[in-house]
N, C-alpha and C positions, 0 to 999 in steps of 0.2 A: 716542304713537308716530306718526311720520310715515308716511303711506301711500305705498307705492312705486307710481309710475305708469310703466307701460311705454311709452316714447316711441319705441322702436326702429322701429316700423312707420311713423312719420311722417318718419323720416330720409330726406332726399332730396326731400321734397315741401314744403320751406319755400318761401315765395313772396317773395323779396327784391325790393326796389324797383329797377326797371330804371334804367339810366343816363339822364342828362338828354337826351343826344342821341337815344336811342331814343324817348323820350317826345315829343320835339320832331318827329322825323321822322314818327311815326305818331299825331299828335295827334288826328286824326279817328277813329281806330280803337282808341285806347288803352282806352276804357271797356269796349268789347265784349271786347277781349283780356283785361282783368282779370277780367271776369265768367266767361268761358269757362275761363280758367286756374284760377280758384278751383273751378269745378265739376269740372274734370279732376282736380285734386288730391283733392277730396272722394271722387270715385268710386274713384280709385286707392287711397286709404287704406282705404276701407271694404272693398275687395276684396283688400287686401295685394298690389297689383300694383307692380312696379318700373317705372321709366321705360322700360326696354327692352320690357317686356310691353305697356305702354300704346301705345308706338310701333308694335309689331307688330299689336296689335288695331285700331288706328286707321288702319293702312296708310301711316304716315308713316315716313320714314327716321329711325333713332335719333338721328343727329347733328342733323338738322333739328328734330326734336321737342325735343331738349335746348336748342337755341338759341331756339326759339319759347317754351318754358316759362320760360327764364331771362331773357328780354327782351333777347336779343342778336342776334336774327335780322335779317339785313341785306336780305333779299328782300322780296317782297310779303306783308306781314303779314296783310292782309285774306284772302288765299287760304288761308293756313295756319289762321287762326282759323275760317274758314268750314268747312274740312275737319274740325276738331275739334268744332265745333258740330254738324255733321251726324252725326258719330260718337256724340256724347253723346245727341242726339235719338233716334237709332236704338236706342241702348242702353236708354234710358228707356222707349221704346215697347215693346221686347221684354220688359222687366221687368214692364210693365203687363199683358201678355197672359196669359191663363189658362195654367196648366201643361198641357202636352200629355199626354193620357192615355197610360198605359203598358199594353202588352198583358199579359195574364195570364202568369204564369210557366209553365214547361213543364207541359202538361196530359197526364196519362196516359190515353190513349184506347185503344180496342180496336186501332185501326190502329197506334198507336205501339208497343203491346205486340208486335204481329206483326212490325213492323220490327226491334225490339230482339231478338226471338227469332232472326230471320234473320241479323242482324249477329253475334250471339253464336255461332250455328252456324258461320258463316264463320271467325270468329276461333279457335274451339276446334278446328276440323277442318282449318284451312288450306285451305278450300274457296273456290270462286268462286260468288257468288250474284248474282242480279239483283233489284232492287227497283224496280218501276215503278208510278207513280201520277200522276194529274193534279196540276197546281199547286194549292196551297192545302190539301193534305191532311196537312201536317205532316212531310213526309219530312226536310227539312233540319233542322228543329227537333229531331226525334228523333235524328238522327245526331249533332248537337251535344251533346245530352244524353248519349247513349251514350259519346261521346268523353270528356266531362267526368267520367264515373263509371266509366271502365274504362281500365286502363293500356295502353300500346303501340297506341293507336288513332290513325290519321293520316287527316285529312279534307282532301282537295284538291278544289277546284272548277274544272272546265275550262269554257272558253267557245269560241265560234267562232274566237277569236284564239289559243287555246292547245290546239287540237284535234289537232295533229300529235304525233308521238312526242316530238320535242324540247320542244315547248310543254308537254306533259303532264309530262315529266321535270323541267322547271324548276319547275312547280307542286309536284310531289312533293318536290323538293329543298328548297324553301322550307318546306314543312310539316315535313319531317324535320330542319330546321335544318342543312342541308348547304351549305357554301360552296365550290362547285366551279365555276370559271368556264370550264373547258375542256369544251365540249360533248361531246367524244369520251369523256370520263371520267365523265360524269354517271351512266350506267347502272351502272358499277362502284361509284361512290361510294354510290349508293342501295342497291345490293345489299350493300355492306359494312356499311352501317348496319343493315339488316335482319338480316344474319348476326350482328352483335354482340348484337342483341336475343335471338337464339337461339330463335326460334319464338314462337308466341302473339301475333304482331302482326297488324294488320288495316289494309289500305289501302282507304279509302272514296273512291270517285271520284264526286263529285256532278256533275249535268248531263252524265252519261255519254253521252247521245245525240249530243253534239257530237264525240265521238272518232272519228278515222279508224280503219280496220280494223287497220292496223299498230300503232297505239297499244294497242288491245285485246290484240293478240298479245304486246306487250311486257309488259303486266300479267300475262298468262298465264305468261310466262317468269319473272317475279318469284315467282309462286306455286309454279311447278315447282321452281325452284332453291333458293329461300330459305324455302319452306314457310310463307308468310304468307297470310292470308286476303285475298280481294279482294271488294269489294262495289261493283257498278255500280249507281248510283242515278240515276234520271231519269224522263222521261215515257214515253209509249206508244211512242215511236220506238225506245227501247232494245230493247223486246220485238220490235217489227216487224223491226228490222235484224238482230238477233243470235239470234233464236229462230225466227222464221218463215222467215228466209232459208235457202235450201237449196243454193245454188250456191257452190262454192269449198271447197277443202280446209280453209282456215282456219276457216270457219264450222262445218265438221264437227268440228274439234278443239275449238272453243269449246263447241258443244253438249254434247260428251262431258264437258267439264269443269264445266259448270254443275251445282252440287250442289242448288241450290234457287232457285226463281223465285217471287217474291212479286209478284202483279199485282193491284192494286186501283185501279179507275177512279173509283168514287164513294165518298163518305164514308159510314160507318155512321150510321144515325139516332141511335144512342146516343152517337156521338162529337160530333155536332152539338149534342145536348142538353148534353153535358158541357162543351163549349166555351162555350155560352151561359151555363151556370151559373157557369163560371169568371169570366165578366165581371160576375157579381153580379146578373144579370137574373132577376127572379122574376114580374113582371107577366105574366099569361097572354097578353094581346094582343101584348105586345112579344116574348115568347118565340115565339109563332106566326109573327110577321112575320120574325124573325131565322132561324127554322127554314126558312122559304121561301127566304130569301136564301142560306142555307147549302147549299141543293140546287142552286144555280146554279154555273156554271163559276167556279172559284176557291175554292169550298167554305168552309172555315174562314177562309181569308184574306179572303173577302168580309165575313164577320161581323166580323172584327177591324177592317178599315178602316172599315166603316160605324159600328161602335160608337165608334171613336176620334173620328170627326167628330160623331156624336151627343153624345158626352160633352163635346166642345168647345162645342157649342151650349148644353148645359145648364149648363156651368161659367160661361159668360158671363152667365147669369142667376142663378147661385148656387142651383141646385136639382137634384134627381135627374133622370136621363134618363127621358123619357116615350116612349110609342109614337109620338107625333107627331114627336119629335126623330129617331127612327130612320127614320121615313118621309121626313122632310125631308132627312136625311143621305143616304139611298139615292138620292133624287131628285137631290140636288145632285152626287153622284158621277157620275151619268149614264153608267153602265157597262153598262146592261141589254143594249144591242145590240152590245157589243164581243165579237168572236169570239176 
């Protein structure tokens, strides 16, 4: 019985002999062109890439690449061949690099449980809650986990560029999959979507310290009218602006509406230990060093970034991570004095 060989993935990567006038015009460059063309085809076939995909990845126009590959390019062949050679070299260099270590999957810590309980309260009671914690304590990771495991949860992140009412509404519309290009109708469109859900929804606003006061009041409007939960998640400034602030009628209304305020500035010791364990670290000296790193600004995030770099060092020598790797990684990161 003849064995069937699938040749479909090679289709389009045949390397025909170019015309005589092409060879004559580029006689000094033809050998390099043949070599680079062959390598290009091998890479494309091994990755099941089309010519359009190779052109996109190499940064060359599709029509130009097609002419270069077929041997019909009428311009400076040397320039195009050099571009493809540089792309191939970069591709091979990247392939030779060690795999970048991946952070542990979601780690259930004491703080994450508190955040989840607060989010659940807001969703179940259509209440407004505030969650404030310094960077690196797992706020955003926990919100993403909660969204992935609960229906009708919408997570929008605001920035200094989207802090206005309109900017926030645009972010919410994108998260709610609302396509409304008339700014005047955005509020009603978002409200209509929440109304169709019929209660039990939760709007989580991340980096809420960026919001202007009117945007906060707009969120309060959604909660009042459409009975959806609101969670303002951010750093210490959320608490300072909207809880300690005593001036203004809007602040009084907001304080009255806050059903729960979760405020944690430092990570729990047990959370630091759990995160180190999630990285698979058991050596006592390494655990002690990472514990110290986890008490600095950035908390669990500092552990994560340091372990990634330490793992890269160890991978380069094909061995497990040592305490020296962690020390070297922390020193190389040079973030000790950053405020």
